[in-house]
C-alpha positions as CSV (number, residue, x, y, z in Angstrom):
1,M,0.0,0.0,0.0
2,T,2.9,2.3,0.6
3,G,3.5,3.1,-3.1
4,Q,-0.1,4.3,-3.7
5,L,-1.1,7.9,-4.2
6,R,-1.9,9.6,-0.9
7,L,-5.2,11.5,-0.5
8,D,-3.3,14.7,0.4
9,D,-1.3,14.6,-2.8
10,H,-4.5,14.0,-4.8
11,L,-6.1,17.0,-3.1
12,Q,-2.9,19.2,-3.6
13,R,-3.2,18.6,-7.4
14,Y,-6.9,19.3,-7.4
15,S,-6.4,22.5,-5.3
16,E,-4.7,24.2,-8.2
17,T,-7.5,23.6,-10.7
18,A,-10.2,26.2,-9.9
19,P,-10.9,29.3,-7.6
20,H,-12.9,27.2,-5.1
21,A,-10.7,24.1,-5.3
22,L,-8.3,25.1,-2.5
23,A,-11.3,25.5,0.0
24,V,-12.8,22.2,-1.1
25,A,-9.5,20.4,-0.8
26,A,-9.0,21.8,2.7
27,A,-12.5,20.7,3.8
28,V,-12.0,17.2,2.4
29,D,-8.7,17.0,4.2
30,A,-10.3,18.0,7.5
31,I,-13.1,15.4,7.0
32,A,-10.5,12.8,6.3
33,A,-8.6,13.7,9.5
34,A,-11.9,13.5,11.4
35,A,-12.7,10.1,9.8
36,I,-9.4,8.7,11.1
37,E,-10.3,9.8,14.6
38,I,-13.8,8.4,14.3
39,S,-12.4,5.1,12.9
40,D,-10.0,4.8,15.8
41,L,-12.9,5.5,18.2
42,I,-15.1,2.8,16.7
43,G,-12.3,0.3,16.1
44,T,-10.3,0.5,19.3
45,G,-12.4,2.4,21.8
46,G,-14.6,-0.5,22.9
47,L,-18.2,-0.2,23.9
48,A,-17.3,2.1,26.8
49,D,-16.3,4.8,24.4
50,A,-18.0,3.9,21.1
51,S,-21.4,2.6,22.2
52,G,-24.5,2.3,20.3
53,L,-26.6,3.2,23.3
54,T,-29.4,5.6,22.7
55,T,-29.0,8.9,24.4
56,G,-32.2,10.6,23.1
57,R,-33.5,12.0,19.9
58,N,-31.9,14.5,17.5
59,S,-33.5,17.7,16.3
60,D,-35.5,15.9,13.6
61,G,-36.9,13.2,16.0
62,D,-34.7,10.3,15.1
63,L,-33.1,8.2,17.8
64,Q,-29.7,9.7,18.7
65,R,-26.9,7.4,19.9
66,D,-23.8,8.2,21.9
67,L,-21.6,7.7,18.9
68,D,-23.7,10.1,16.8
69,V,-22.9,12.9,19.2
70,Q,-19.2,12.0,19.4
71,A,-18.8,11.8,15.6
72,D,-20.6,15.1,15.2
73,A,-18.3,16.8,17.7
74,I,-15.1,15.4,16.0
75,L,-16.2,16.6,12.6
76,R,-17.3,20.0,13.8
77,R,-14.0,20.5,15.6
78,C,-11.9,19.5,12.5
79,L,-14.0,21.6,10.1
80,G,-14.2,24.5,12.6
81,R,-10.5,25.2,11.9
82,L,-11.3,26.2,8.4
83,P,-13.0,29.3,6.8
84,I,-16.5,27.8,6.1
85,A,-19.5,30.0,5.3
86,A,-22.1,27.6,6.7
87,L,-22.1,24.1,8.3
88,A,-25.1,21.8,8.6
89,S,-25.3,18.4,10.3
90,E,-28.0,15.8,11.0
91,E,-27.4,16.5,14.7
92,M,-28.0,20.2,14.4
93,R,-31.5,21.9,14.4
94,E,-30.3,24.8,12.1
95,P,-27.2,25.5,10.0
96,Q,-24.3,27.2,11.8
97,I,-23.2,30.4,10.0
98,G,-19.5,30.9,10.0
99,D,-17.1,33.0,7.9
100,R,-19.3,35.0,5.6
101,A,-16.4,35.6,3.3
102,A,-15.7,31.9,2.8
103,K,-16.3,30.2,-0.5
104,I,-17.9,26.9,0.6
105,C,-20.6,25.4,2.8
106,V,-20.5,21.9,4.2
107,A,-23.3,19.5,5.1
108,I,-22.6,16.2,7.0
109,D,-24.3,13.1,8.3
110,P,-21.7,12.4,11.0
111,L,-22.6,8.7,11.5
112,D,-24.9,7.1,9.0
113,G,-26.2,3.7,10.2
114,S,-25.4,4.2,13.8
115,S,-28.1,1.8,14.9
116,N,-25.8,-0.9,13.5
117,I,-22.8,-0.1,15.7
118,D,-23.7,-2.5,18.5
119,L,-24.1,-5.2,15.9
120,N,-20.6,-4.7,14.6
121,M,-21.9,-3.7,11.1
122,T,-20.7,-1.0,8.7
123,V,-21.4,2.6,9.6
124,G,-20.1,5.7,8.0
125,T,-19.9,9.5,7.4
126,I,-21.5,11.3,4.5
127,F,-20.6,14.8,3.3
128,S,-21.6,17.4,0.7
129,I,-19.6,20.5,-0.2
130,L,-21.5,23.4,-1.9
131,P,-20.6,26.9,-3.1
132,A,-21.4,29.7,-0.7
133,P,-24.3,31.8,-2.0
134,D,-24.6,35.5,-1.4
135,D,-27.5,34.8,1.0
136,L,-26.2,32.2,3.4
137,G,-29.8,31.6,4.5
138,L,-30.1,29.7,1.2
139,A,-26.9,27.8,1.6
140,F,-28.6,24.4,1.9
141,H,-31.6,25.1,-0.4
142,Q,-29.5,24.7,-3.5
143,R,-30.0,22.0,-6.1
144,G,-27.9,18.9,-5.8
145,S,-26.3,19.7,-9.1
146,A,-24.7,22.8,-7.4
147,Q,-22.4,20.5,-5.3
148,L,-18.7,21.0,-5.8
149,A,-17.7,17.7,-4.1
150,A,-19.3,14.9,-2.2
151,G,-18.1,11.7,-0.5
152,F,-18.6,9.2,2.3
153,V,-16.4,7.1,4.6
154,T,-17.1,3.5,5.6
155,Y,-16.0,2.2,9.0
156,A,-15.7,-1.5,8.4
157,P,-12.9,-4.1,8.1
158,Q,-11.3,-1.4,6.1
159,T,-11.9,2.3,6.5
160,S,-12.5,3.7,3.0
161,L,-13.2,7.2,1.8
162,V,-15.2,7.5,-1.4
163,L,-14.7,10.9,-3.1
164,T,-15.9,12.8,-6.1
165,L,-14.5,16.3,-6.9
166,G,-16.8,16.5,-9.9
167,D,-14.6,14.5,-12.2
168,G,-15.2,10.9,-11.5
169,V,-15.1,8.8,-8.3
170,D,-12.1,7.5,-6.5
171,I,-11.8,5.3,-3.4
172,F,-9.1,5.7,-0.8
173,T,-8.3,3.2,2.0
174,L,-6.9,4.1,5.4
175,D,-3.3,3.1,5.9
176,R,-3.3,2.9,9.6
177,K,0.5,2.6,10.1
178,A,1.1,5.8,8.1
179,G,-2.1,7.5,9.3
180,C,-3.3,8.5,5.9
181,F,-5.6,7.5,3.1
182,R,-4.2,6.0,0.0
183,L,-5.7,5.5,-3.4
184,A,-7.3,2.0,-3.8
185,R,-9.5,2.4,-6.9
186,S,-9.7,5.3,-9.4
187,A,-12.3,6.3,-11.9
188,V,-14.9,3.8,-10.5
189,Q,-17.7,3.0,-12.9
190,I,-21.1,1.3,-12.2
191,S,-22.3,-1.1,-14.9
192,E,-25.6,0.0,-16.6
193,A,-27.1,-3.4,-15.8
194,C,-27.0,-5.4,-12.6
195,D,-28.0,-8.6,-10.9
196,E,-28.5,-7.3,-7.3
197,F,-31.1,-5.2,-5.7
198,A,-31.5,-4.0,-2.2
199,I,-34.7,-3.1,-0.4
200,N,-36.3,-3.8,3.0
201,A,-38.8,-6.4,1.7
202,S,-40.6,-6.6,5.0
203,N,-42.4,-3.3,4.1
204,R,-43.8,-4.7,0.8
205,R,-47.4,-4.3,1.9
206,H,-46.8,-0.5,2.4
207,W,-45.2,0.2,-0.9
208,D,-46.8,2.0,-3.9
209,A,-47.7,-0.2,-6.8
210,P,-44.7,0.8,-9.0
211,V,-42.2,-0.3,-6.3
212,R,-44.0,-3.6,-5.8
213,A,-44.1,-4.2,-9.6
214,F,-40.3,-3.6,-9.9
215,V,-39.5,-5.9,-7.0
216,D,-41.8,-8.5,-8.4
217,E,-40.0,-8.3,-11.7
218,C,-36.7,-8.9,-10.0
219,L,-38.0,-11.8,-8.0
220,A,-39.5,-13.4,-11.2
221,G,-36.0,-13.6,-12.7
222,V,-35.6,-15.2,-16.1
223,D,-39.3,-16.1,-16.0
224,G,-40.4,-12.5,-15.8
225,P,-40.2,-9.4,-18.0
226,A,-36.6,-8.6,-16.8
227,N,-35.5,-12.0,-18.2
228,H,-32.6,-11.9,-15.7
229,N,-32.0,-13.5,-12.3
230,F,-31.3,-11.2,-9.4
231,N,-30.0,-11.6,-5.8
232,M,-31.4,-9.5,-3.0
233,R,-29.2,-7.7,-0.5
234,W,-30.2,-5.5,2.4
235,I,-27.9,-4.0,5.1
236,G,-29.9,-1.0,6.1
237,S,-26.8,1.3,6.2
238,L,-26.8,3.8,3.3
239,V,-23.0,4.0,3.1
240,A,-22.7,0.2,3.0
241,E,-25.3,-0.1,0.2
242,A,-23.6,2.6,-1.8
243,Y,-20.2,1.1,-1.4
244,R,-21.5,-2.3,-2.6
245,I,-23.0,-0.6,-5.7
246,L,-19.8,1.2,-6.5
247,T,-17.7,-2.0,-6.2
248,R,-19.9,-4.5,-7.9
249,G,-23.0,-2.8,-9.2
250,G,-26.7,-3.1,-8.2
251,V,-29.6,-0.9,-7.3
252,F,-30.8,0.4,-3.9
253,L,-34.3,1.4,-3.1
254,Y,-35.6,3.3,-0.1
255,P,-39.0,4.4,-1.3
256,C,-41.7,6.4,0.3
257,D,-44.6,4.2,1.6
258,A,-47.9,4.2,3.4
259,R,-46.6,4.1,6.9
260,P,-47.0,7.1,9.1
261,G,-44.0,9.3,8.7
262,Y,-42.8,7.6,5.5
263,G,-44.9,9.4,3.0
264,D,-42.0,11.5,1.8
265,G,-39.4,8.8,2.3
266,R,-36.9,8.7,5.2
267,L,-33.5,9.7,3.8
268,R,-32.5,13.4,4.1
269,L,-32.1,15.2,0.8
270,V,-29.3,17.7,1.8
271,Y,-26.7,15.5,3.5
272,E,-27.7,12.0,2.4
273,A,-29.5,11.8,-1.0
274,H,-27.7,14.8,-2.6
275,P,-24.1,13.6,-2.0
276,M,-24.9,10.0,-2.8
277,A,-26.6,11.0,-6.0
278,M,-23.6,13.1,-7.1
279,I,-21.3,10.1,-6.3
280,I,-23.5,7.6,-8.1
281,E,-23.9,9.8,-11.2
282,Q,-20.2,10.6,-11.3
283,A,-19.6,6.8,-11.4
284,G,-22.0,6.4,-14.4
285,G,-25.1,5.4,-12.4
286,S,-28.4,7.2,-11.8
287,A,-30.3,8.4,-8.7
288,S,-33.9,9.4,-8.5
289,T,-36.9,9.6,-6.3
290,G,-38.6,7.1,-8.7
291,R,-40.0,10.1,-10.5
292,E,-37.4,12.9,-10.4
293,R,-33.7,13.1,-10.7
294,I,-32.3,13.7,-7.2
295,L,-29.7,16.3,-8.3
296,D,-32.5,18.5,-9.8
297,L,-34.2,18.9,-6.4
298,S,-33.6,21.7,-3.9
299,A,-34.6,21.4,-0.2
300,Q,-37.2,23.5,1.4
301,N,-35.7,22.8,4.8
302,L,-32.5,21.4,6.2
303,H,-33.9,18.0,7.2
304,Q,-36.3,17.4,4.3
305,R,-36.8,13.8,3.5
306,V,-36.9,12.2,0.1
307,P,-37.3,8.7,-1.5
308,L,-34.2,7.4,-3.1
309,V,-33.5,4.9,-5.9
310,M,-29.9,4.7,-6.9
311,G,-27.4,2.5,-8.8
312,S,-27.2,0.9,-12.2
313,S,-28.9,3.2,-14.6
314,N,-31.0,0.5,-16.4
315,E,-32.7,-0.5,-13.2
316,V,-33.2,3.1,-11.9
317,R,-34.8,3.9,-15.3
318,R,-37.1,0.9,-15.1
319,V,-38.4,2.1,-11.7
320,A,-39.1,5.5,-13.3
321,E,-40.9,3.8,-16.2
322,L,-43.1,1.9,-13.8
323,H,-44.0,5.1,-11.9
324,C,-45.3,6.4,-15.3
325,D,-47.3,3.3,-16.1
326,P,-51.0,4.5,-16.2
327,L,-52.2,1.1,-15.0
328,L,-50.0,1.2,-12.0
329,V,-50.9,4.8,-11.3
330,A,-54.6,3.9,-11.6
331,S,-54.2,1.1,-9.1
332,V,-53.8,3.7,-6.4
333,S,-56.8,5.9,-7.2
334,A,-59.1,3.3,-8.9
335,P,-58.2,-0.2,-7.7
336,L,-61.2,-1.9,-9.4
337,F,-59.9,-1.1,-12.8
338,A,-56.2,-1.5,-12.2
339,R,-53.7,-4.1,-13.4
340,R,-54.7,-6.5,-10.6
341,G,-58.2,-5.1,-10.0
342,F,-61.6,-6.7,-10.1
343,F,-62.1,-6.5,-13.9
344,R,-58.6,-7.8,-14.8
345,L,-57.0,-11.2,-14.5
């Protein structure tokens, strides 16, 4: 591993490419430093220091665990050393306004999948870097396509940092002896087609008809319209699902559904769906709500939720086609006359 390109060298090259690049590079470097600290906390701290115990609820009502708070504090400390115009976190009620002359804003999910920590499963950090607008009150109301950079870190058997600076996707792995990230894979590409899908199938009865139809097609395999066999995977950690898609293809679905509180989906647009969509698209995949491209959306509030379908472009496109199917749309409003209604076989 010692001969591989270091992240800081990669960022140094990038920092010379555009007016905002130096600020973006500094922010990524700070996040990487925080990630090493978080990785050490998770990997060697033991349950006494890195517990998955619930300590309350965050500002948006989700369960908040001890490690969520610690990860947030580490990231805010590392980023706080830089000139950043505005900082947003899942653990903050409102964005924190900083240096109004700074060029960038940063949004973070400090510890995605923290409910998995006590199960020794993959968790991670997600980040999005945006240009600072003239009105900082609109910093996190920009379209996803405005992002300058995005990435995520997985804390697993390896600690890996997935990064896009707007020109492809690279994966760096932590060299613990040297205390730095080194390039493991460059110019990652997602195949257009895939043979894996990921969804929490226990919620099938709550899904809209187009989502049920897509999963039914996958389950039918070579005997169905897809004419292709699929495997199903589900980890329930967004960073783990995204990493699998980047390394071996696939599609991930976290749709809205009929359960109370799930009508708009559950993932946050600003610091989960937006950065993941940028990464997936930069790797040749697609990301949508099932109806709209994620990167075309702008948030109305910091913690806005959204459905997410991401991964291999053929499968994401198929989900969108099913959402436009008039028979499936009719099955919601007029079930007697729908594809599986009373007057159809």
